[in-house]
C-alpha positions in Angstrom: -76.1 -35.8 48.1 -75.7 -38.6 45.5 -74.6 -36.1 42.9 -71.8 -34.8 45.2 -70.6 -38.4 45.8 -70.6 -39.2 42.1 -68.6 -36.1 41.4 -66.1 -36.9 44.1 -65.6 -40.4 42.7 -65.2 -39.0 39.2 -62.6 -36.5 40.4 -60.8 -39.3 42.3 -60.6 -41.5 39.2 -59.3 -38.7 37.1 -56.6 -38.0 39.7 -55.6 -41.6 39.8 -55.4 -41.7 36.0 -53.1 -38.6 36.0 -50.9 -40.1 38.7 -50.5 -43.4 36.6 -49.6 -41.3 33.5 -47.0 -39.3 35.4 -45.6 -42.5 37.0 -45.3 -44.1 33.6 -43.5 -41.0 32.2 -41.0 -40.9 35.1 -40.5 -44.7 35.0 -40.4 -45.2 31.2 -40.6 -42.0 29.2 -38.0 -39.8 30.8 -35.2 -42.4 30.8 -36.0 -43.1 27.1 -35.7 -39.4 26.3 -32.5 -39.1 28.3 -31.1 -42.1 26.5 -31.9 -40.5 23.1 -30.2 -37.2 24.2 -27.1 -39.1 25.4 -26.8 -41.0 22.2 -27.4 -37.8 20.1 -24.8 -35.7 21.9 -22.4 -38.6 22.2 -22.6 -39.2 18.5 -22.2 -35.5 17.8 -19.1 -35.4 20.1 -17.7 -38.5 18.4 -18.2 -37.0 15.0 -16.6 -33.7 16.0 -13.6 -35.4 17.5 -13.1 -37.5 14.4 -13.4 -34.4 12.2 -10.9 -32.5 14.3 -8.5 -35.4 14.4 -8.7 -35.6 10.6 -8.1 -31.9 10.2 -5.1 -32.0 12.6 -3.7 -34.9 10.6 -4.2 -32.9 7.4 -2.5 -29.9 8.9 0.5 -32.0 9.7 0.5 -33.5 6.2 0.5 -30.0 4.8 3.5 -29.1 6.8 5.4 -32.2 5.5 4.3 -31.3 1.9 5.8 -27.8 2.3 9.0 -29.4 3.6 9.0 -31.6 0.5 8.4 -28.5 -1.7 5.1 -30.0 -2.9 3.4 -26.7 -2.5 0.2 -27.5 -4.4 -0.4 -30.6 -2.3 0.2 -28.5 0.8 -2.2 -25.9 -0.5 -4.9 -28.5 -1.1 -4.6 -29.6 2.5 -4.7 -26.1 4.0 -7.6 -25.0 1.9 -9.5 -28.1 2.8 -9.0 -27.4 6.5 -10.6 -24.0 6.7 -13.3 -24.8 4.2 -14.5 -27.9 6.0 -14.5 -26.3 9.4 -13.9 -22.6 9.6 -14.2 -22.7 13.5 -11.4 -25.4 13.8 -8.7 -24.1 16.1 -6.1 -24.3 13.3 -8.3 -22.8 10.5 -6.8 -19.3 10.8 -3.3 -20.7 10.6 -4.3 -22.9 7.6 -5.7 -19.8 5.8 -2.5 -17.9 6.5 -0.3 -20.7 5.2 -2.5 -20.9 2.1 -1.8 -17.2 1.5 1.9 -17.7 2.1 2.1 -20.5 -0.5 0.3 -18.4 -3.1 2.5 -15.4 -2.3 6.0 -16.9 -1.8 6.0 -20.0 -4.1 3.3 -19.7 -6.7 3.3 -15.9 -7.5 -0.4 -15.8 -7.3 -0.4 -12.4 -5.7 -4.0 -11.2 -6.1 -5.2 -14.5 -4.6 -2.7 -14.2 -1.8 -4.0 -10.7 -1.0 -7.5 -12.0 -0.8 -6.5 -14.7 1.6 -4.6 -12.3 3.8 -7.5 -9.9 3.9 -9.9 -12.8 4.5 -7.8 -13.9 7.5 -8.0 -10.4 9.0 -11.7 -10.3 8.6 -12.6 -13.8 9.8 -10.0 -14.4 12.5 -9.3 -10.9 14.1 -8.5 -12.7 17.4 -5.4 -14.3 15.8 -3.4 -11.2 16.5 0.0 -12.4 15.4 -1.3 -13.8 12.1 -3.3 -10.6 11.5 -0.2 -8.5 12.0 2.0 -10.7 9.8 -0.7 -10.7 7.1 -0.7 -6.9 7.2 3.0 -6.8 6.5 2.6 -9.3 3.6 -0.1 -7.1 2.1 2.1 -4.1 2.2 5.0 -6.0 0.7 2.9 -7.3 -2.2 1.7 -3.8 -3.1 5.3 -2.4 -2.9 7.5 -5.2 -4.3 5.2 -7.2 -6.5 2.6 -4.8 -7.8 4.7 -1.6 -7.6 1.7 0.3 -6.2 3.8 2.4 -3.9 1.1 4.8 -2.6 -1.1 1.9 -1.7 2.0 0.2 -0.1 2.7 3.3 2.1 -0.9 3.2 3.3 -0.7 -0.5 4.2 2.6 0.0 6.0 0.9 2.7 8.1 -1.8 0.1 9.1 1.0 -2.3 10.1 2.5 0.4 12.3 -0.9 0.9 14.0 -1.0 -2.9 14.7 2.2 -2.6 16.7 4.6 -4.6 14.5 8.1 -5.4 15.5 10.9 -3.2 14.3 8.6 -0.2 13.7 11.6 1.9 12.5 12.0 -0.5 9.6 8.3 -0.1 8.7 8.6 3.7 8.9 11.6 3.4 6.5 9.5 1.3 4.1 6.8 4.0 4.1 9.4 6.7 3.2 11.0 4.5 0.6 7.6 3.8 -1.0 7.0 7.6 -1.3 10.5 8.0 -2.8 9.9 5.3 -5.4 6.6 7.0 -6.3 8.6 10.2 -6.7 6.5 11.8 -4.1 9.6 13.4 -2.7 8.0 15.9 -0.3 6.2 13.0 1.4 9.3 10.9 1.4 11.3 13.7 3.2 8.5 13.9 5.8 8.4 10.2 6.3 12.2 10.0 6.7 12.1 12.9 9.2 9.4 11.0 11.1 11.8 8.0 11.3 14.6 10.3 12.7 12.2 11.9 15.1 10.4 8.9 16.5 13.2 6.4 16.5 16.4 8.2 17.6 18.2 4.9 18.4 17.4 3.3 15.1 20.4 1.9 13.1 18.6 3.3 10.0 19.2 6.9 10.9 22.4 7.4 8.8 20.7 5.9 5.7 17.6 8.0 6.3 19.7 11.1 6.5 21.5 10.2 3.3 18.2 9.6 1.6 16.8 13.0 2.7 19.9 14.7 1.3 19.5 12.8 -2.0 15.9 13.9 -2.2 16.8 17.5 -1.8 19.4 17.1 -4.4 16.9 15.7 -6.8 14.5 18.5 -6.1 17.3 21.0 -6.9 17.4 22.4 -3.3 21.1 22.4 -3.1 21.4 24.3 0.2 19.3 21.7 2.0 21.1 18.9 0.2 24.5 20.2 1.3 23.3 20.6 4.9 22.0 17.1 5.1 25.0 15.5 3.4 27.3 17.2 5.9 25.1 16.1 8.8 25.5 12.5 7.7 29.2 12.9 7.4 29.5 14.5 10.8 27.1 12.4 12.9 27.9 9.0 11.4 31.5 9.3 10.1 32.1 5.5 10.2 28.9 4.6 8.4 29.0 3.5 4.7 26.5 6.2 4.1 29.0 8.8 5.2 31.1 7.7 2.2 28.1 8.0 0.0 27.3 11.4 1.4 30.7 12.6 0.5 30.2 11.5 -3.1 26.7 13.1 -3.2 28.0 16.3 -1.7 30.8 16.5 -4.3 28.1 16.2 -7.0 26.1 19.1 -5.5 29.2 21.2 -5.1 30.1 20.6 -8.7 26.7 21.8 -9.8 27.3 25.0 -7.9 30.7 25.3 -9.7 32.6 24.8 -6.4 35.0 22.6 -8.3 37.9 22.7 -5.8 36.0 21.4 -2.8 34.2 18.8 -4.9 37.5 17.5 -6.3 39.0 17.4 -2.8 36.1 15.3 -1.6 36.4 12.9 -4.6 40.1 12.4 -4.0 39.5 11.7 -0.4 37.2 8.8 -1.4 40.0 6.9 -3.2 40.5 3.6 -1.5 37.1 3.9 0.3 34.5 4.2 -2.4 33.1 0.9 -3.6 32.9 1.7 -7.3 36.4 2.8 -8.0 35.8 3.0 -11.8 32.9 5.4 -11.4 34.9 7.5 -8.9 38.0 7.8 -11.2 35.7 8.7 -14.1 34.0 11.4 -12.0 37.4 12.8 -11.0 38.6 12.9 -14.7 35.5 14.7 -15.8 35.7 17.2 -13.0 39.4 17.9 -13.7 38.5 18.4 -17.4 35.8 20.9 -16.4 38.2 22.8 -14.2 40.8 23.1 -17.0 38.2 24.3 -19.4 37.1 26.9 -16.9 40.6 28.1 -16.3 41.2 28.5 -20.0 38.3 30.8 -20.2 
């Protein structure tokens, strides 16, 4: 019986001891831990807010530096922003502006390309920036590096992103092929422009370019047909005038001197390069006289 009582007392003492420990924790320990946590997260929030304020200030300074044409200073600010905090809400914009400075003002095209591509990879949610970067990539390949086939592929990507003025981008694709002398692909791309964008203001020019391509390829029938189409569909367009000049050249190659000469005479007072027109007329008249003598 005594053993049972001793055991009960022992258990009671242990329970009282645990209760005191729990009471101390709730009265002293927990508030201390909570205080430490509050101080830690408060300090973290304060540091984050200070950093973001500093980055916002630097972003503003970068804009002012651009306005003052101090592009290197602006670049230093922009690069510092996305390197210090890539998750900052203006980091994507800072990276894009860095690429713009390298591209437009410093002619550092390979580095600009890397920045545009990095933007697309790191900030895909920045849809407008990603789309604009894609256009810049295509423009660099076409106009700076003269890599026309690569440019055509990059313009295709821009179309897939839903850029504004897609007819203009389709024209750039066709023009890139033309400059590469990939004439068949150029004709297909111009035809795609005419088919997909029937209201585009670029249709007359596209038609003229197609006729020119056929002329370069020696496909005179197709060239004549397309030159006449431009003249008939867009008679008031400047490209209708160019089409008449181009048609005259093709007709001359086919020894249809009379119609070619008639077209050239009709261009007097309209064709922009009067000297070239008069020289063309003189040469054609000379050829006609030589043929008549024979």
